[in-house]
C-alpha positions as CSV (number, residue, x, y, z in Angstrom):
1,X,11.7,43.4,84.0
2,X,10.7,43.3,80.3
3,X,7.5,45.1,79.1
4,X,5.6,45.7,75.9
5,X,2.6,47.8,75.0
6,X,-0.9,46.3,75.7
7,X,-3.0,46.2,72.6
8,X,-6.8,46.7,72.4
9,X,-7.5,43.0,71.8
10,X,-5.9,42.1,75.1
11,X,-7.6,44.8,77.1
12,X,-11.0,43.8,75.7
13,X,-10.6,40.3,77.3
14,X,-10.9,41.9,80.8
15,X,-13.8,43.2,82.8
16,X,-14.8,46.0,83.1
17,X,-12.4,47.2,80.4
18,X,-14.5,45.5,77.8
19,X,-17.3,48.0,78.7
20,X,-15.2,51.1,78.0
21,X,-16.0,53.2,74.9
22,X,-13.4,52.9,72.1
23,X,-11.8,56.4,72.7
24,X,-11.3,55.6,76.4
25,X,-10.0,52.1,75.7
26,X,-7.5,53.7,73.3
27,X,-6.4,56.2,76.0
28,X,-6.0,53.4,78.5
29,X,-3.9,51.3,76.0
30,X,-1.5,54.2,75.6
31,X,-0.8,54.1,79.3
32,X,-0.7,50.3,79.8
33,X,2.3,47.9,79.5
34,X,2.4,44.1,79.7
35,X,4.8,43.2,82.4
36,X,6.6,39.9,83.1
37,X,7.1,38.2,86.5
38,X,9.1,35.0,87.2
39,X,7.7,32.0,89.0
40,X,7.7,32.3,92.8
41,X,7.7,36.1,92.9
42,X,4.9,38.1,94.4
43,X,2.5,40.5,92.6
44,X,1.1,41.9,95.9
45,X,0.7,40.9,99.5
46,X,-2.3,40.2,101.7
47,X,-3.2,43.5,103.4
48,X,-1.8,45.8,100.7
49,X,-3.8,49.0,100.2
50,X,-2.2,50.4,97.1
51,X,-4.7,51.5,94.5
52,X,-3.7,49.3,91.6
53,X,-5.8,46.9,89.5
54,X,-4.0,43.7,88.3
55,X,-5.0,41.5,85.4
56,X,-3.4,38.2,84.4
57,X,-2.4,38.0,80.7
58,X,-0.5,34.6,80.6
59,X,0.6,32.0,83.1
60,X,-1.0,31.3,86.5
61,X,-1.2,32.9,89.9
62,X,-1.7,31.4,93.3
63,X,-3.9,33.3,95.8
64,X,-2.6,32.6,99.3
65,X,-3.9,33.4,102.8
66,X,-1.5,32.8,105.7
67,X,0.8,30.6,103.5
68,X,-2.1,28.4,102.4
69,X,-3.1,28.3,98.7
70,X,-6.9,29.1,98.5
71,X,-7.2,29.4,94.7
72,X,-5.2,29.3,91.5
73,X,-6.1,31.6,88.7
74,X,-5.0,30.7,85.1
75,X,-4.8,33.1,82.2
76,X,-7.7,33.2,79.8
77,X,-10.0,31.4,82.3
78,X,-13.4,32.9,83.2
79,X,-11.9,33.9,86.6
80,X,-9.0,35.7,84.9
81,X,-11.4,38.2,83.2
82,X,-11.9,39.9,86.5
83,X,-9.2,41.8,88.4
84,X,-7.0,39.8,90.8
85,X,-8.3,40.1,94.3
86,X,-10.4,43.3,94.0
87,X,-11.1,45.4,97.1
88,X,-8.7,46.9,99.6
89,X,-7.0,45.9,101.7
90,X,-6.0,42.8,99.7
91,X,-7.7,39.6,101.0
92,X,-4.9,37.4,99.6
93,X,-1.3,37.3,98.6
94,X,-0.8,36.8,94.8
95,X,2.2,34.6,94.0
96,X,3.4,33.7,90.4
97,X,2.8,29.9,90.1
98,X,4.6,30.0,86.7
99,X,6.4,32.6,84.7
100,X,3.6,35.0,83.8
101,X,2.6,38.2,82.1
102,X,0.3,40.8,83.6
103,X,-1.0,44.3,83.4
104,X,-1.5,46.8,86.2
105,X,-3.7,49.9,86.0
106,X,-4.0,52.8,88.3
107,X,-7.4,52.1,90.0
108,X,-8.3,55.8,90.2
109,X,-7.6,56.3,86.5
110,X,-9.8,53.3,85.6
111,X,-12.6,54.6,87.8
112,X,-12.4,58.0,86.2
113,X,-12.6,56.5,82.7
114,X,-15.6,54.3,83.7
115,X,-17.3,57.3,85.3
116,X,-16.7,59.5,82.2
117,X,-18.0,56.8,80.0
118,X,-21.2,56.4,81.9
119,X,-22.0,60.0,82.5
120,X,-21.3,61.2,79.0
121,X,-24.7,61.2,77.4
122,X,-26.1,62.6,80.6
123,X,-23.7,65.5,80.9
124,X,-26.8,67.8,81.0
125,X,-28.0,68.0,84.6
126,X,-31.7,67.5,83.5
127,X,-33.0,69.9,86.0
128,X,-35.9,70.5,83.6
129,X,-39.1,69.4,85.3
130,X,-42.0,67.8,83.5
131,X,-44.7,70.3,82.9
132,X,-42.9,73.1,84.7
133,X,-43.0,76.5,82.9
134,X,-39.4,77.6,82.6
135,X,-40.1,80.8,80.7
136,X,-40.3,83.0,83.9
137,X,-37.8,84.1,86.4
138,X,-34.8,81.8,86.3
139,X,-34.0,82.0,90.0
140,X,-37.6,81.0,91.0
141,X,-37.5,78.1,88.5
142,X,-34.2,76.9,89.8
143,X,-35.3,77.0,93.4
144,X,-38.3,74.8,92.6
145,X,-36.0,71.9,91.6
146,X,-35.5,69.1,94.1
147,X,-31.8,69.7,94.0
148,X,-32.3,72.8,96.2
149,X,-34.8,71.3,98.7
150,X,-32.2,70.1,101.1
151,X,-29.7,72.9,100.8
152,X,-29.4,75.3,103.8
153,X,-30.9,78.7,103.1
154,X,-27.6,80.4,103.8
155,X,-25.9,78.2,101.2
156,X,-28.6,79.2,98.6
157,X,-28.0,82.8,99.3
158,X,-24.2,82.3,98.9
159,X,-24.7,80.4,95.7
160,X,-26.5,83.3,94.0
161,X,-24.0,85.8,95.4
162,X,-21.0,83.9,94.1
163,X,-22.5,83.1,90.6
164,X,-21.0,85.1,87.7
165,X,-23.1,86.5,85.0
166,X,-21.8,85.8,81.5
167,X,-23.3,87.1,78.2
168,X,-22.9,84.9,75.1
169,X,-23.5,85.3,71.4
170,X,-25.2,82.7,69.2
171,X,-22.8,79.9,68.2
172,X,-20.5,80.6,71.2
173,X,-19.2,77.3,72.7
174,X,-19.9,77.3,76.5
175,X,-18.3,74.0,77.4
176,X,-16.3,71.7,75.0
177,X,-16.3,67.9,75.1
178,X,-13.1,66.5,76.4
179,X,-12.1,69.5,78.6
180,X,-11.9,69.6,82.3
181,X,-15.0,70.4,84.3
182,X,-14.7,73.9,85.9
183,X,-18.1,75.5,86.3
184,X,-21.8,74.7,87.0
185,X,-24.1,76.7,84.6
186,X,-27.7,77.9,84.8
187,X,-29.4,79.4,81.7
188,X,-30.8,82.9,82.5
189,X,-31.9,84.0,79.0
190,X,-31.6,82.5,75.5
191,X,-31.2,78.9,74.4
192,X,-28.4,76.5,73.9
193,X,-27.9,73.1,72.4
194,X,-26.1,70.1,73.9
195,X,-24.2,67.8,71.5
196,X,-21.9,64.8,71.8
197,X,-19.2,63.9,69.3
198,X,-18.9,60.2,68.5
199,X,-16.4,58.3,66.3
200,X,-19.1,58.0,63.6
201,X,-20.4,61.5,64.0
202,X,-17.8,64.2,64.3
203,X,-20.4,67.0,63.9
204,X,-22.1,65.8,67.1
205,X,-25.4,64.2,68.0
206,X,-27.9,66.5,69.5
207,X,-28.8,65.4,73.1
208,X,-30.9,68.3,74.4
209,X,-31.9,71.9,74.0
210,X,-31.9,74.1,77.1
211,X,-33.7,77.3,78.1
212,X,-34.1,79.6,81.1
213,X,-33.9,77.8,84.4
214,X,-32.1,74.7,83.0
215,X,-28.7,73.9,84.2
216,X,-25.8,71.7,83.1
217,X,-22.2,70.7,83.9
218,X,-22.5,69.4,87.4
219,X,-21.9,65.7,86.8
220,X,-18.3,66.3,85.5
221,X,-17.7,68.3,88.7
222,X,-19.1,65.6,91.0
223,X,-17.3,62.7,89.2
224,X,-14.1,64.7,88.6
225,X,-14.4,63.6,85.0
226,X,-13.9,65.5,81.7
227,X,-16.7,67.0,79.8
228,X,-18.3,64.4,77.6
229,X,-20.6,66.8,75.8
230,X,-20.4,70.2,74.1
231,X,-22.9,73.0,74.9
232,X,-23.3,75.8,72.3
233,X,-25.5,78.8,72.3
234,X,-28.2,78.6,69.7
235,X,-29.3,82.2,70.4
236,X,-27.8,85.2,72.1
237,X,-28.2,84.7,75.8
238,X,-27.0,85.0,79.4
239,X,-25.7,82.3,81.7
240,X,-24.9,82.3,85.4
241,X,-21.9,80.1,86.4
242,X,-20.6,78.8,89.7
243,X,-17.0,77.7,90.2
244,X,-16.1,74.1,91.0
245,X,-14.9,74.8,94.6
246,X,-18.1,76.8,95.4
247,X,-20.2,74.1,93.7
248,X,-18.7,71.4,95.8
249,X,-19.0,73.3,99.1
250,X,-22.4,75.0,98.7
251,X,-24.4,72.7,96.4
252,X,-22.9,69.2,96.1
253,X,-21.8,68.5,99.6
254,X,-25.0,69.6,101.4
255,X,-27.1,67.5,98.9
256,X,-25.1,64.3,99.3
257,X,-25.4,62.2,102.4
258,X,-22.3,60.1,103.1
259,X,-22.4,57.0,105.4
260,X,-19.8,54.5,106.5
261,X,-20.2,50.8,106.1
262,X,-21.7,50.2,109.6
263,X,-24.3,53.0,109.2
264,X,-25.1,51.7,105.7
265,X,-25.8,48.2,107.2
266,X,-28.2,49.8,109.7
267,X,-30.1,51.6,106.9
268,X,-30.4,48.3,105.0
269,X,-31.4,46.4,108.1
270,X,-34.3,48.8,108.6
271,X,-35.7,48.5,105.1
272,X,-33.2,50.3,102.9
273,X,-31.6,48.7,99.9
274,X,-28.1,48.6,98.4
275,X,-27.8,50.1,94.9
276,X,-24.6,49.3,93.0
277,X,-24.0,51.6,90.1
278,X,-21.1,49.8,88.5
279,X,-21.2,47.9,85.2
280,X,-22.8,44.5,85.3
281,X,-19.5,42.7,84.7
282,X,-18.0,44.4,87.7
283,X,-21.1,43.6,89.8
284,X,-20.9,39.9,88.9
285,X,-17.2,39.6,89.9
286,X,-17.5,41.4,93.3
287,X,-20.5,42.7,95.1
288,X,-22.5,43.1,98.3
289,X,-25.1,40.4,98.9
290,X,-28.7,41.5,98.0
291,X,-27.5,44.6,96.2
292,X,-29.5,45.8,93.1
293,X,-27.4,46.7,90.1
294,X,-28.3,49.7,87.9
295,X,-25.3,51.1,86.1
296,X,-24.8,54.8,86.4
297,X,-25.6,55.4,82.7
298,X,-29.0,53.8,83.2
299,X,-30.0,55.6,86.4
300,X,-32.2,58.2,84.7
301,X,-33.8,55.6,82.5
302,X,-34.6,53.3,85.5
303,X,-36.0,55.9,87.9
304,X,-39.5,54.4,87.6
305,X,-38.1,51.0,88.8
306,X,-37.1,52.6,92.1
307,X,-39.3,53.2,95.1
308,X,-39.4,56.8,96.6
309,X,-40.4,55.3,99.9
310,X,-37.2,53.2,100.1
311,X,-33.9,54.5,101.3
312,X,-31.0,53.6,99.0
313,X,-27.3,53.2,99.8
314,X,-25.5,53.8,96.6
315,X,-22.1,52.2,96.1
316,X,-19.4,51.7,93.5
317,X,-15.6,51.0,93.8
318,X,-14.6,54.3,95.3
319,X,-17.6,56.6,95.7
320,X,-17.0,58.6,92.6
321,X,-19.7,57.0,90.4
322,X,-22.0,56.5,93.3
323,X,-21.9,60.2,94.3
324,X,-22.9,61.2,90.8
325,X,-25.8,58.7,90.9
326,X,-26.9,59.8,94.4
327,X,-27.0,63.4,93.2
328,X,-29.3,62.4,90.4
329,X,-31.5,60.4,92.8
330,X,-31.6,63.2,95.4
331,X,-32.6,65.9,92.9
332,X,-35.5,63.7,91.8
333,X,-36.8,63.3,95.4
334,X,-35.2,60.0,96.4
335,X,-33.6,59.4,99.8
336,X,-30.1,58.4,98.7
337,X,-26.9,57.8,100.7
338,X,-23.4,57.4,99.3
339,X,-21.2,54.6,100.8
340,X,-18.1,56.5,102.0
341,X,-14.9,55.1,100.4
342,X,-16.9,52.8,98.1
343,X,-16.7,49.0,98.1
344,X,-13.0,49.2,99.1
345,X,-14.3,50.5,102.5
346,X,-16.6,47.5,102.9
347,X,-13.7,45.1,102.4
348,X,-11.6,47.0,105.0
349,X,-14.5,46.9,107.4
350,X,-15.1,43.2,106.9
351,X,-11.4,42.5,107.3
352,X,-11.4,44.0,110.8
């Protein structure tokens, strides 16, 4: 099987790849090859559950169900912008109708890149409350945030017991953009600044300034994405930090409410709403009926458009982006549930 590197121009013709930031698209291009397949051979079979995303570069593909052709997808057509048969298990068999070229991307890698892209400018947790005095005791301030309201008291005690106290000097870098997420941080004393490097600004754009009681770093832990911002001490100060494993067990898991597809349907049937946090291009290609679409990177900007008296079932492809969005909603007082397994789970449930 011949193969050649996929260039950026080709990747940009596909959705949601065209929504990736330049640095992530370059990273994806380095890992992606254009593959060839002869007419009559199969790309994948109906019922397959492997986590791979296929795009058609040239030629045409027949989508078949029980040996019957249900659709033909031709390269460079509007249908070919979307992945071939998204959702698992596969609803159709994909057979090469002509000699063709295609690319295949690890679905988890793509989901991580999309999540990283959309959480970047919001790497800061934004636990700052409007009008709340954060100059006093940092523990009291932190406990007043909505993020702690549904956490069992025993967990809260364990959180403070397991936190490590770290002293920093002015200009010390606490977390660096592009590194792996490892800790959740709370400012005890002093101040720090959050910046994000862009291709046009290597010095970094200032996103926020944090003080006692503010926290940061949890979105990278929830989404299992790399840090997309740098936090630097602007004064001498003290931070408390909680390791990734303890954060997941004590803080993240109790806050998030996971539901399977059947339970999610019950919530919606009784007045709840589906909230899809993927990109609009993904939403147009494959979605749940009656779902609202607010991409993850817009969640904080669109909070006023959501109703705190409505229960929301948050969904994405896998649950990674939706769990980060549900955390944001929950800490702001919304009743949010995460669809377990993501939209792939809905396809599996529908197929049964």
